[in-house]
C-alpha positions, 0 to 999 in steps of 0.5 A: 486194634489200637486197644491191643497195644496195651496187652503187649506191655505185660500188665498182670491185670491185662493178662488175667483178662486175656483168656476171657477176651480170647474166648469171646473173640472166638465165640463171636467169629473174630478169630483174626482179632484173637490171633492178633491178641495172641501175637501181641501177648506172646512177645516175651515168651511162654514162661513170662506169659504163664506167670502173669495171669496166675496158675488158674488163668494160665490153664484157661489161656492154654485152652484158648491157644489150643482152641485157636490151633496156635503153634504156641499151645505146645510151648505154652503147655510146657510153660504151664507145666513148669509153673504148675510144678513150682506151685505144687512144691510150695510149702506156704500158701495163703489159701490152701483151697484156692491153691489146690483148685488152681493146681487142679484146673491147670492140670485139667487144662494140660489133660484137655489139650492132650499134654498130660505127659507134662503133668509134674511128678513132684511131691506136693510141698503142702499136705493134701487135706480134705476140708475139715480134716487134719493132714492125716485125713482125720476129721477135726473136732469143732 
C-alpha cells in the first residue's frame, strides 16, 4: 500500500503506468488494491487525471475504471471527451500518425464504455490523410 502513495503525487510517468497496473491488479483478483489505486489517483479531479497519461493512456484508464464499475467512469468519460476534443482541434502535431491513432483509441474507449454520445463533433484542425497521400487523398509521387 505504501507504494501507492506516490501515485497521488501526480507524476505523469506514474499516470502513464496506472492503466496497466489497474489491469494487472484486476486480472490477478486484487480488486481492493485496484480500488485503492483509483482512490489515490483521482484526488485532483477527472480533468487533471485525464491530461496526465496522454490521450491514449486516458482511453485505457477509462476502460479500466469502467471494468471496475467505478462511479468515476462517467465523470472520467466526460473528461476524456474534453481532452479528445482539444486534440481533434490541434493544428500542429509532431507525428500525425501517432496523433490520429491516439484519437482513434480514445474514441473507441468512449464507445466501449457506452459513452459514444460524448464523442466530440468538432471539425479536425489537421487534414485527415492516408499514408502516402496529400490532404486531398491523392497519392504522392516518390
